[in-house]
LOSETOR-609879 format. One line per field, with one value per atom (N, C-alpha, C): residue in three letters; atom name; x negated, y, z negated. Coordinates in Angstrom, 1 decimal. Layout:
N
resn	[ALA;...]
name	[CA;...]
xx	[X;...]
yy	[Y;...]
zz	[Z;...]
This chain:
198
resn	[MET;MET;MET;ASN;ASN;ASN;GLU;GLU;GLU;GLU;GLU;GLU;GLU;GLU;GLU;GLY;GLY;GLY;ASN;ASN;ASN;GLY;GLY;GLY;TRP;TRP;TRP;TRP;TRP;TRP;ALA;ALA;ALA;HIS;HIS;HIS;GLU;GLU;GLU;SER;SER;SER;SER;SER;SER;VAL;VAL;VAL;ILE;ILE;ILE;ASP;ASP;ASP;GLU;GLU;GLU;GLY;GLY;GLY;SER;SER;SER;ILE;ILE;ILE;ILE;ILE;ILE;GLY;GLY;GLY;GLU;GLU;GLU;ARG;ARG;ARG;THR;THR;THR;LYS;LYS;LYS;ILE;ILE;ILE;TRP;TRP;TRP;HIS;HIS;HIS;PHE;PHE;PHE;SER;SER;SER;HIS;HIS;HIS;VAL;VAL;VAL;CYS;CYS;CYS;SER;SER;SER;GLY;GLY;GLY;ALA;ALA;ALA;LEU;LEU;LEU;VAL;VAL;VAL;GLY;GLY;GLY;ALA;ALA;ALA;SER;SER;SER;CYS;CYS;CYS;VAL;VAL;VAL;LEU;LEU;LEU;GLY;GLY;GLY;GLN;GLN;GLN;ASN;ASN;ASN;VAL;VAL;VAL;TYR;TYR;TYR;VAL;VAL;VAL;GLY;GLY;GLY;PRO;PRO;PRO;GLY;GLY;GLY;VAL;VAL;VAL;SER;SER;SER;ILE;ILE;ILE;GLY;GLY;GLY;ALA;ALA;ALA;GLY;GLY;GLY;SER;SER;SER;LYS;LYS;LYS;ILE;ILE;ILE;GLN;GLN;GLN;ASN;ASN;ASN;ASN;ASN;ASN;VAL;VAL;VAL;SER;SER;SER;ILE;ILE;ILE;TYR;TYR;TYR;GLU;GLU;GLU;GLY;GLY;GLY;ILE;ILE;ILE;THR;THR;THR;LEU;LEU;LEU;GLY;GLY;GLY;GLU;GLU;GLU;SER;SER;SER;VAL;VAL;VAL;PHE;PHE;PHE;CYS;CYS;CYS;GLY;GLY;GLY;PRO;PRO;PRO;SER;SER;SER;VAL;VAL;VAL;VAL;VAL;VAL;PHE;PHE;PHE;THR;THR;THR;ASN;ASN;ASN;VAL;VAL;VAL;ILE;ILE;ILE;ASN;ASN;ASN;PRO;PRO;PRO;ARG;ARG;ARG;ALA;ALA;ALA;ALA;ALA;ALA;ILE;ILE;ILE;SER;SER;SER;ARG;ARG;ARG;GLN;GLN;GLN;GLU;GLU;GLU;GLU;GLU;GLU;TYR;TYR;TYR;ARG;ARG;ARG;PRO;PRO;PRO;THR;THR;THR;ASP;ASP;ASP;ILE;ILE;ILE;GLN;GLN;GLN;ALA;ALA;ALA;GLY;GLY;GLY;ALA;ALA;ALA;THR;THR;THR;LEU;LEU;LEU;GLY;GLY;GLY;ALA;ALA;ALA;ASN;ASN;ASN;ALA;ALA;ALA;THR;THR;THR;ILE;ILE;ILE;LEU;LEU;LEU;CYS;CYS;CYS;GLY;GLY;GLY;ILE;ILE;ILE;THR;THR;THR;ILE;ILE;ILE;GLY;GLY;GLY;THR;THR;THR;HIS;HIS;HIS;ALA;ALA;ALA;PHE;PHE;PHE;ILE;ILE;ILE;ALA;ALA;ALA;ALA;ALA;ALA;GLY;GLY;GLY;ALA;ALA;ALA;VAL;VAL;VAL;VAL;VAL;VAL;THR;THR;THR;ARG;ARG;ARG;ASP;ASP;ASP;VAL;VAL;VAL;PRO;PRO;PRO;PRO;PRO;PRO;PHE;PHE;PHE;ALA;ALA;ALA;LEU;LEU;LEU;MET;MET;MET;LYS;LYS;LYS;GLY;GLY;GLY;VAL;VAL;VAL;PRO;PRO;PRO;ALA;ALA;ALA;ARG;ARG;ARG;GLN;GLN;GLN;VAL;VAL;VAL;GLY;GLY;GLY;TRP;TRP;TRP;MET;MET;MET;SER;SER;SER;ARG;ARG;ARG;HIS;HIS;HIS;GLY;GLY;GLY;GLY;GLY;GLY;ARG;ARG;ARG;LEU;LEU;LEU;PRO;PRO;PRO;LEU;LEU;LEU;ALA;ALA;ALA;VAL;VAL;VAL;ASP;ASP;ASP;GLY;GLY;GLY;ALA;ALA;ALA;GLY;GLY;GLY;ASN;ASN;ASN;ALA;ALA;ALA;GLU;GLU;GLU;CYS;CYS;CYS;PRO;PRO;PRO;LEU;LEU;LEU;THR;THR;THR;GLY;GLY;GLY;THR;THR;THR;VAL;VAL;VAL;HIS;HIS;HIS;GLN;GLN;GLN;LEU;LEU;LEU;GLU;GLU;GLU;ASN;ASN;ASN;GLY;GLY;GLY;MET;MET;MET;LEU;LEU;LEU;THR;THR;THR;GLU;GLU;GLU;LEU;LEU;LEU;THR;THR;THR]
name	[N;CA;C;N;CA;C;N;CA;C;N;CA;C;N;CA;C;N;CA;C;N;CA;C;N;CA;C;N;CA;C;N;CA;C;N;CA;C;N;CA;C;N;CA;C;N;CA;C;N;CA;C;N;CA;C;N;CA;C;N;CA;C;N;CA;C;N;CA;C;N;CA;C;N;CA;C;N;CA;C;N;CA;C;N;CA;C;N;CA;C;N;CA;C;N;CA;C;N;CA;C;N;CA;C;N;CA;C;N;CA;C;N;CA;C;N;CA;C;N;CA;C;N;CA;C;N;CA;C;N;CA;C;N;CA;C;N;CA;C;N;CA;C;N;CA;C;N;CA;C;N;CA;C;N;CA;C;N;CA;C;N;CA;C;N;CA;C;N;CA;C;N;CA;C;N;CA;C;N;CA;C;N;CA;C;N;CA;C;N;CA;C;N;CA;C;N;CA;C;N;CA;C;N;CA;C;N;CA;C;N;CA;C;N;CA;C;N;CA;C;N;CA;C;N;CA;C;N;CA;C;N;CA;C;N;CA;C;N;CA;C;N;CA;C;N;CA;C;N;CA;C;N;CA;C;N;CA;C;N;CA;C;N;CA;C;N;CA;C;N;CA;C;N;CA;C;N;CA;C;N;CA;C;N;CA;C;N;CA;C;N;CA;C;N;CA;C;N;CA;C;N;CA;C;N;CA;C;N;CA;C;N;CA;C;N;CA;C;N;CA;C;N;CA;C;N;CA;C;N;CA;C;N;CA;C;N;CA;C;N;CA;C;N;CA;C;N;CA;C;N;CA;C;N;CA;C;N;CA;C;N;CA;C;N;CA;C;N;CA;C;N;CA;C;N;CA;C;N;CA;C;N;CA;C;N;CA;C;N;CA;C;N;CA;C;N;CA;C;N;CA;C;N;CA;C;N;CA;C;N;CA;C;N;CA;C;N;CA;C;N;CA;C;N;CA;C;N;CA;C;N;CA;C;N;CA;C;N;CA;C;N;CA;C;N;CA;C;N;CA;C;N;CA;C;N;CA;C;N;CA;C;N;CA;C;N;CA;C;N;CA;C;N;CA;C;N;CA;C;N;CA;C;N;CA;C;N;CA;C;N;CA;C;N;CA;C;N;CA;C;N;CA;C;N;CA;C;N;CA;C;N;CA;C;N;CA;C;N;CA;C;N;CA;C;N;CA;C;N;CA;C;N;CA;C;N;CA;C;N;CA;C;N;CA;C;N;CA;C;N;CA;C;N;CA;C;N;CA;C;N;CA;C;N;CA;C;N;CA;C;N;CA;C;N;CA;C;N;CA;C;N;CA;C;N;CA;C;N;CA;C;N;CA;C;N;CA;C;N;CA;C;N;CA;C;N;CA;C;N;CA;C;N;CA;C;N;CA;C;N;CA;C;N;CA;C;N;CA;C;N;CA;C;N;CA;C;N;CA;C;N;CA;C;N;CA;C;N;CA;C;N;CA;C;N;CA;C;N;CA;C;N;CA;C;N;CA;C;N;CA;C;N;CA;C;N;CA;C;N;CA;C;N;CA;C;N;CA;C;N;CA;C]
xx	[-16.5;-15.3;-16.0;-15.9;-16.5;-15.4;-15.3;-14.7;-14.9;-14.3;-15.1;-15.0;-16.1;-16.1;-15.3;-14.2;-14.3;-13.1;-12.9;-12.4;-10.8;-10.4;-8.8;-8.4;-9.0;-8.7;-9.5;-9.9;-10.4;-10.3;-11.7;-11.8;-12.7;-12.5;-13.6;-14.7;-15.7;-17.0;-17.2;-16.3;-16.6;-16.4;-15.6;-14.8;-15.6;-15.9;-16.8;-15.5;-15.9;-15.5;-16.4;-16.2;-17.2;-17.0;-18.1;-18.0;-17.2;-16.5;-15.7;-14.3;-14.1;-12.4;-12.3;-10.7;-10.2;-8.8;-9.6;-8.2;-7.4;-6.1;-5.1;-6.0;-5.2;-5.5;-4.5;-5.0;-4.0;-3.9;-4.9;-4.8;-6.2;-5.1;-6.0;-6.5;-7.8;-8.4;-9.2;-8.5;-9.0;-10.2;-10.4;-11.5;-11.9;-13.1;-13.5;-12.7;-12.0;-11.7;-12.4;-12.1;-13.0;-12.0;-12.5;-11.6;-12.7;-12.5;-13.5;-13.4;-14.9;-14.8;-13.7;-13.2;-11.8;-10.3;-10.5;-9.2;-8.4;-7.2;-6.5;-5.6;-6.0;-4.7;-4.4;-3.3;-2.5;-2.6;-2.0;-1.6;-1.2;-1.4;-0.6;-0.4;-1.5;-1.3;-2.0;-1.6;-2.0;-2.8;-4.2;-4.6;-4.8;-4.6;-5.2;-6.1;-6.2;-7.8;-8.2;-9.3;-9.6;-8.3;-8.4;-7.1;-8.3;-8.5;-9.2;-8.3;-9.1;-8.4;-9.5;-9.1;-9.9;-10.1;-11.0;-11.1;-9.8;-9.2;-8.1;-6.8;-7.0;-5.6;-5.2;-3.8;-3.0;-2.4;-2.4;-1.1;-0.8;1.0;1.1;1.2;1.7;1.6;3.0;2.3;2.7;2.9;2.4;2.2;1.5;1.7;2.0;1.2;-0.1;-0.8;-1.3;-0.4;-0.9;-1.9;-2.4;-3.6;-3.9;-4.7;-5.5;-4.6;-4.4;-4.2;-5.1;-5.3;-6.0;-5.2;-5.6;-4.8;-5.6;-5.6;-6.5;-6.0;-7.3;-7.5;-6.1;-5.1;-3.7;-3.1;-2.5;-2.0;-1.4;-0.4;0.3;1.5;1.0;2.2;2.7;4.0;4.9;4.4;5.3;5.7;6.4;5.7;6.0;6.6;5.3;5.8;5.3;5.8;5.5;4.7;3.6;2.6;2.6;3.6;3.4;1.7;1.7;0.8;0.5;-0.5;-1.2;-1.0;0.1;0.8;-0.5;0.2;-0.6;-0.1;-1.2;-1.0;-2.2;-1.6;-2.2;-2.6;-3.7;-3.3;-3.9;-3.8;-4.3;-3.3;-2.8;-1.5;-1.9;-3.3;-4.1;-5.2;-6.0;-7.2;-8.0;-9.2;-10.0;-11.3;-12.5;-13.4;-14.4;-14.4;-15.4;-14.9;-13.8;-13.6;-13.2;-14.1;-13.9;-12.4;-11.5;-9.9;-10.0;-11.4;-11.0;-10.0;-10.3;-9.2;-8.1;-7.5;-6.2;-5.3;-6.2;-4.9;-3.8;-2.7;-1.3;-1.0;-0.7;0.0;1.2;1.2;1.9;2.6;3.9;4.3;5.5;4.6;5.9;6.0;7.6;8.1;8.4;8.8;8.8;10.2;9.6;10.1;10.5;10.0;9.7;9.3;9.8;8.8;9.1;7.4;7.0;7.0;7.5;7.5;5.9;5.8;4.6;4.5;3.4;3.0;3.5;4.3;5.2;3.9;4.2;3.3;4.0;3.5;3.7;2.9;3.2;2.6;2.5;1.7;1.5;2.4;2.2;2.9;4.3;4.8;6.3;6.2;7.7;8.0;8.9;8.4;9.4;10.1;11.5;12.1;12.2;12.8;12.7;13.5;13.0;13.4;14.1;13.9;14.0;13.4;14.0;13.0;12.9;11.6;11.2;10.8;11.7;11.4;10.0;10.2;8.7;8.4;7.5;7.0;7.6;8.1;9.2;8.1;8.1;6.8;8.1;7.6;8.4;7.5;8.6;8.0;8.2;9.3;10.2;10.4;11.1;11.3;12.5;12.5;13.2;14.2;15.5;15.9;16.2;16.1;16.0;16.6;17.0;18.0;17.7;16.9;17.9;16.8;17.9;16.9;16.4;15.5;14.7;14.3;14.5;14.1;13.8;13.0;13.0;11.9;11.7;10.2;10.9;10.9;10.6;12.1;11.7;12.6;13.5;14.3;16.2;16.8;17.5;18.3;19.6;19.5;20.8;21.5;21.6;22.0;21.2;21.7;21.2;21.1;19.7;19.3;19.3;19.8;19.9;18.0;18.4;16.8;16.6;17.4;16.9;16.7;16.9;16.9;17.9;19.2;20.3;21.4;21.5;22.3;23.3;23.8;24.7;25.6;27.0;28.1;28.7;27.7;28.4;27.9;28.9;27.9;27.5;26.1;24.9;25.4;26.3;26.8;28.7;28.5;30.0;30.0;30.7;31.0;31.8;31.5;32.1;31.4;31.9;31.2;31.1;29.7;29.5;28.6;29.2;28.1;27.1;26.3;24.9;25.2;24.9;25.5;24.7;23.5;22.5;22.6;23.1;23.2;24.6;25.5;26.5;26.9;25.0;25.3;25.8;26.8;27.3;26.7;26.8;26.2;27.5;27.1;28.1;27.2;27.7;27.0;27.9;27.4;28.3;27.1;27.9;26.8;25.1;25.3;24.0;23.5;23.8;22.7;23.0;22.4;23.0;22.5;23.2;22.9;23.4;22.9;23.1;23.8;25.3;26.5;26.3;26.0;25.4;24.5]
yy	[-0.4;-1.4;-2.7;-3.4;-4.6;-5.5;-6.6;-7.7;-9.1;-9.6;-10.3;-11.6;-12.3;-13.3;-14.6;-15.2;-16.8;-16.6;-15.6;-15.5;-15.1;-14.7;-14.3;-13.2;-11.9;-10.9;-9.6;-9.0;-7.3;-6.5;-5.5;-5.1;-3.8;-2.6;-1.3;-1.6;-1.3;-1.2;-0.1;0.9;1.8;1.5;0.1;-0.6;-1.4;-1.3;-2.4;-3.7;-4.4;-5.8;-6.4;-7.1;-7.5;-9.1;-9.6;-11.0;-11.8;-12.7;-13.3;-12.6;-11.3;-11.3;-12.4;-12.2;-13.7;-12.4;-12.6;-11.8;-12.9;-12.5;-13.4;-12.9;-14.1;-14.1;-13.0;-12.4;-10.7;-9.8;-10.2;-8.5;-8.0;-6.0;-5.3;-4.3;-3.7;-3.1;-1.7;-0.9;0.5;1.6;2.6;3.0;3.5;3.4;3.8;3.3;1.9;1.0;0.2;-0.1;-1.1;-2.2;-3.2;-4.6;-5.2;-5.3;-5.3;-7.2;-7.8;-9.3;-9.6;-10.5;-10.8;-10.5;-10.0;-9.4;-10.4;-10.3;-11.4;-10.4;-10.8;-9.8;-10.9;-10.8;-11.8;-11.7;-12.6;-12.5;-11.5;-11.1;-9.7;-8.6;-8.5;-7.0;-5.9;-4.6;-3.3;-2.5;-2.3;-1.2;-0.3;1.1;2.1;2.9;4.2;5.0;5.3;4.9;5.1;4.5;3.3;2.2;1.4;1.5;0.4;0.0;-1.4;-2.9;-3.2;-3.0;-3.3;-5.1;-5.3;-6.7;-7.9;-8.4;-9.3;-8.7;-7.9;-7.4;-8.3;-8.5;-9.4;-8.6;-9.0;-8.4;-9.7;-8.9;-10.3;-10.2;-11.1;-11.1;-10.2;-9.4;-8.4;-7.3;-7.1;-5.6;-4.6;-3.4;-2.6;-1.2;-0.9;-0.1;1.2;2.5;3.6;4.3;5.3;6.1;6.7;6.6;7.0;6.5;5.4;4.5;3.8;3.9;3.3;2.0;0.6;-0.3;-0.8;-0.6;-0.9;-2.4;-3.0;-4.1;-4.3;-4.9;-5.4;-4.9;-4.7;-4.4;-5.6;-6.4;-7.0;-6.6;-6.9;-6.4;-7.8;-8.1;-9.2;-9.1;-10.0;-10.1;-8.7;-8.5;-7.1;-5.7;-5.3;-4.5;-2.7;-1.7;-0.8;0.2;0.5;2.0;3.1;3.9;5.2;6.1;6.6;7.9;8.4;8.2;9.0;8.1;6.7;6.5;6.3;6.7;6.8;5.4;4.8;3.8;4.0;3.4;3.8;2.5;2.0;0.3;1.0;2.2;2.3;3.3;3.2;4.0;5.5;5.2;6.4;6.7;7.3;7.1;8.4;7.9;9.2;9.1;9.5;9.6;8.5;9.1;8.6;7.3;6.7;5.5;4.7;3.2;2.5;1.6;1.2;0.6;-0.4;-1.2;-2.1;-3.5;-3.3;-5.0;-4.3;-3.0;-2.7;-2.2;-3.0;-2.7;-3.0;-2.4;-2.7;-3.1;-4.7;-5.4;-4.6;-4.2;-3.8;-4.8;-4.9;-6.1;-4.8;-5.1;-4.9;-5.6;-5.8;-7.4;-6.8;-8.1;-8.4;-7.3;-7.0;-5.9;-4.4;-4.0;-2.9;-1.8;-0.6;0.7;1.3;2.2;3.0;4.4;5.4;6.5;7.6;8.2;8.9;9.9;9.9;10.5;10.2;8.8;8.6;8.1;8.3;7.5;6.9;5.6;4.6;3.8;4.5;4.4;2.6;2.1;0.9;0.4;-0.9;-1.7;-2.0;-1.7;-1.5;-2.8;-3.0;-4.1;-3.1;-3.1;-2.9;-3.6;-4.1;-5.3;-5.5;-6.6;-6.8;-6.0;-5.0;-4.4;-2.9;-2.7;-1.5;0.1;1.0;2.1;3.0;3.2;4.7;5.6;7.0;8.1;8.9;9.5;10.2;10.7;11.0;12.2;11.9;10.6;10.2;9.5;9.7;9.5;8.1;6.8;5.8;5.6;5.6;5.0;4.5;3.5;2.2;1.0;0.1;-1.1;-0.5;-0.8;-0.8;-2.0;-2.2;-3.3;-3.4;-4.5;-4.8;-3.9;-3.4;-2.7;-1.6;-0.5;0.5;1.6;2.5;3.4;5.2;5.2;6.1;7.0;8.3;9.3;10.3;11.4;12.6;12.3;12.8;13.1;13.6;12.6;11.1;10.8;9.3;8.7;8.1;8.8;8.1;7.4;6.3;6.0;6.2;6.9;7.8;6.7;5.2;4.8;3.4;2.7;1.1;1.3;0.6;0.1;-1.4;-1.5;-2.9;-3.2;-4.5;-4.9;-4.2;-3.9;-3.5;-1.6;-0.8;0.3;1.4;0.7;1.5;1.8;2.4;2.9;2.7;1.9;1.2;2.4;2.1;3.2;2.8;2.3;1.9;3.2;3.1;4.1;3.4;4.3;3.5;2.4;3.0;2.2;1.7;1.7;1.2;-0.6;-1.2;-2.3;-2.9;-3.8;-4.0;-4.6;-4.7;-4.8;-3.7;-4.0;-3.0;-3.4;-3.3;-3.9;-3.0;-3.2;-2.3;-1.8;-0.5;0.6;0.0;-0.8;-1.1;-2.8;-3.5;-4.7;-5.6;-4.7;-5.3;-6.4;-6.9;-7.5;-7.1;-8.1;-7.7;-8.3;-6.9;-7.1;-6.8;-7.5;-7.6;-6.3;-5.5;-4.9;-5.8;-5.8;-6.6;-6.3;-5.9;-5.5;-5.5;-4.4;-3.3;-3.8;-5.3;-5.9;-6.0;-5.9;-6.0;-7.8;-8.2;-9.3;-9.3;-10.0;-10.1;-11.1;-11.4;-12.3;-13.1;-12.4;-13.1;-12.5]
zz	[16.6;15.9;15.4;14.6;14.1;14.0;14.4;14.4;13.9;12.9;11.7;12.6;12.9;14.1;12.9;13.5;12.8;11.6;11.0;9.9;10.4;11.5;12.0;11.7;10.6;10.1;11.0;11.1;11.7;10.4;11.0;10.1;10.7;10.6;11.1;10.7;11.6;11.0;9.8;9.6;8.6;7.3;7.2;5.9;5.0;4.0;3.1;2.8;3.0;2.6;1.6;0.4;0.0;-0.2;-0.3;-0.3;-1.7;-1.3;-2.6;-2.5;-1.3;-1.1;-0.3;-0.4;0.4;1.6;2.9;3.9;4.5;4.7;5.6;6.8;8.3;8.9;9.6;11.0;11.6;10.8;9.8;8.5;9.2;9.5;10.1;9.4;8.6;7.8;8.6;8.3;9.2;8.2;8.7;8.6;7.3;6.5;5.5;4.6;4.5;3.3;2.8;1.2;0.4;0.2;0.1;-0.6;-1.2;-2.8;-3.6;-3.6;-4.2;-4.2;-5.4;-5.2;-6.1;-5.3;-4.7;-4.1;-3.3;-3.2;-2.7;-1.4;0.3;0.7;1.7;1.8;2.6;3.8;4.6;6.2;7.0;8.1;9.1;8.0;6.8;6.6;7.3;6.9;7.7;6.4;6.3;5.2;6.0;5.6;6.2;6.3;6.8;6.4;4.7;4.5;3.3;2.2;2.3;1.2;0.1;-0.8;-2.3;-3.1;-2.4;-3.2;-3.7;-5.4;-6.3;-7.0;-7.5;-7.6;-8.6;-8.2;-9.1;-8.3;-7.6;-6.7;-6.0;-6.0;-5.1;-3.9;-2.7;-1.7;-1.2;-1.0;-0.4;1.4;2.0;3.6;3.9;5.1;5.9;5.3;4.0;3.6;4.3;4.4;4.6;4.0;3.9;2.7;3.8;3.7;4.4;3.8;4.4;4.2;2.5;2.3;1.0;0.0;-0.4;-1.3;-1.8;-3.3;-4.2;-5.0;-4.9;-6.0;-6.8;-7.9;-8.9;-9.5;-10.3;-11.2;-11.8;-11.9;-12.3;-11.7;-10.6;-9.6;-8.7;-8.9;-7.9;-6.7;-5.4;-4.1;-3.5;-3.7;-3.4;-1.5;-0.9;0.0;0.7;2.4;2.8;1.9;1.1;0.2;1.3;1.2;1.9;1.0;1.0;0.8;1.6;1.2;2.1;1.8;2.6;2.4;0.9;0.4;-1.2;-2.4;-1.7;-3.3;-4.2;-5.5;-6.6;-7.8;-8.0;-9.0;-10.1;-11.6;-12.3;-13.3;-14.0;-14.8;-16.4;-17.1;-18.1;-18.4;-19.8;-20.2;-21.0;-21.6;-22.3;-21.8;-20.8;-20.0;-21.2;-21.4;-21.8;-20.6;-20.4;-19.9;-21.0;-22.0;-23.2;-23.5;-23.4;-23.9;-22.9;-23.0;-22.1;-22.7;-21.8;-22.1;-20.6;-20.2;-19.2;-19.7;-21.3;-21.8;-22.4;-21.6;-22.2;-20.8;-19.7;-18.6;-18.6;-18.2;-18.2;-16.9;-16.6;-14.8;-14.7;-13.3;-12.5;-11.7;-11.4;-10.2;-9.4;-7.7;-7.1;-6.3;-5.8;-5.7;-4.1;-3.9;-2.7;-1.7;-0.5;0.1;-0.4;-1.2;-1.9;-1.1;-0.8;-0.4;-1.4;-1.5;-2.5;-1.0;-1.1;-0.3;-0.7;0.4;0.4;-1.1;-1.6;-3.1;-3.8;-4.4;-5.1;-6.0;-7.9;-8.5;-9.3;-9.6;-10.1;-11.5;-12.8;-14.2;-14.2;-15.1;-15.2;-16.1;-16.0;-16.8;-16.8;-15.3;-14.6;-14.2;-13.7;-12.3;-11.7;-10.3;-9.0;-8.5;-8.7;-8.3;-6.5;-6.2;-5.0;-4.2;-2.7;-1.4;-2.8;-3.8;-4.3;-3.4;-3.5;-2.6;-3.5;-3.4;-4.1;-3.4;-3.1;-2.7;-2.7;-1.8;-1.9;-2.7;-3.6;-4.5;-5.9;-5.8;-7.0;-7.9;-9.4;-10.3;-11.2;-11.1;-12.1;-13.1;-14.5;-15.3;-16.1;-15.3;-15.9;-14.9;-15.6;-14.4;-13.5;-12.8;-11.2;-11.3;-11.1;-10.7;-9.2;-8.5;-7.2;-6.6;-5.4;-4.3;-5.0;-6.1;-6.6;-5.7;-5.6;-5.0;-6.1;-6.0;-7.3;-6.3;-7.0;-7.0;-8.0;-7.4;-8.8;-9.7;-10.6;-11.2;-13.0;-14.2;-13.5;-12.7;-11.7;-11.6;-12.0;-11.2;-12.0;-10.8;-10.9;-9.5;-9.6;-8.4;-7.5;-6.3;-6.1;-5.2;-5.2;-4.1;-3.8;-2.5;-2.2;-0.8;-0.1;0.9;1.4;1.9;2.1;2.3;3.8;4.7;6.2;5.7;4.8;4.5;4.6;4.7;4.5;3.3;3.1;2.2;1.9;0.8;0.1;-0.1;-0.1;-0.5;-1.9;-3.2;-4.3;-5.3;-6.1;-7.2;-8.3;-8.9;-9.3;-10.5;-11.6;-12.6;-12.3;-11.0;-10.6;-10.2;-9.6;-9.0;-8.2;-7.5;-5.9;-4.6;-3.6;-2.5;-1.4;-0.7;0.3;1.4;2.3;3.7;4.1;4.1;5.1;6.0;6.4;7.6;8.6;8.4;9.9;9.9;9.5;9.7;9.1;8.4;8.0;6.8;6.7;5.1;4.1;3.5;2.7;1.0;-0.1;-1.1;-2.5;-3.5;-4.6;-5.8;-6.2;-7.1;-8.7;-9.7;-11.0;-12.0;-13.2;-14.4;-14.0;-13.2;-13.1;-12.0;-11.5;-10.4;-9.3;-8.1;-7.0;-5.8;-5.3;-4.9;-3.4;-2.6;-1.5;-1.2;-0.5;-0.5;1.2;2.1;3.3;4.0]
């Protein structure tokens, strides 16, 4: 194991941390991971085994990236984002091996507190809203509103989740108030948007 002396973060000796990357304090980077030059990894993050962080990628503080996830150029993760094992990101909508499309990368924005379940696939050029919850194996092809619960192929909204991961008893297209079953926090659904009231 290899402690990066004086930087306040830790990386396993098998990982590759390129010069020019920025890594926040208390972050841990595990076996066989690679953080490229120009990447920004916030404080108190955990990067599991075999995680790739491309140039220009930004990962917010407190995020947890599980094993076998590649985060390519053009992708931004907000604070406290969870990526389950083998989540798949893309950055080109119509790739061909024989044609360079590096000038056509479409930005993908995963906002603070979102959860991406194991083996979920996230197409490029979309935004996943704060505290959204993407089920394992879902294929997300369009923008996702804050707090939305998405599942299926292609992913469809099937409900709402609180920031603490409790399913809210609200219809997708309905209106009204609901309490988080885990914390009692009250949420209001109006015009297709969910907000916390308390």
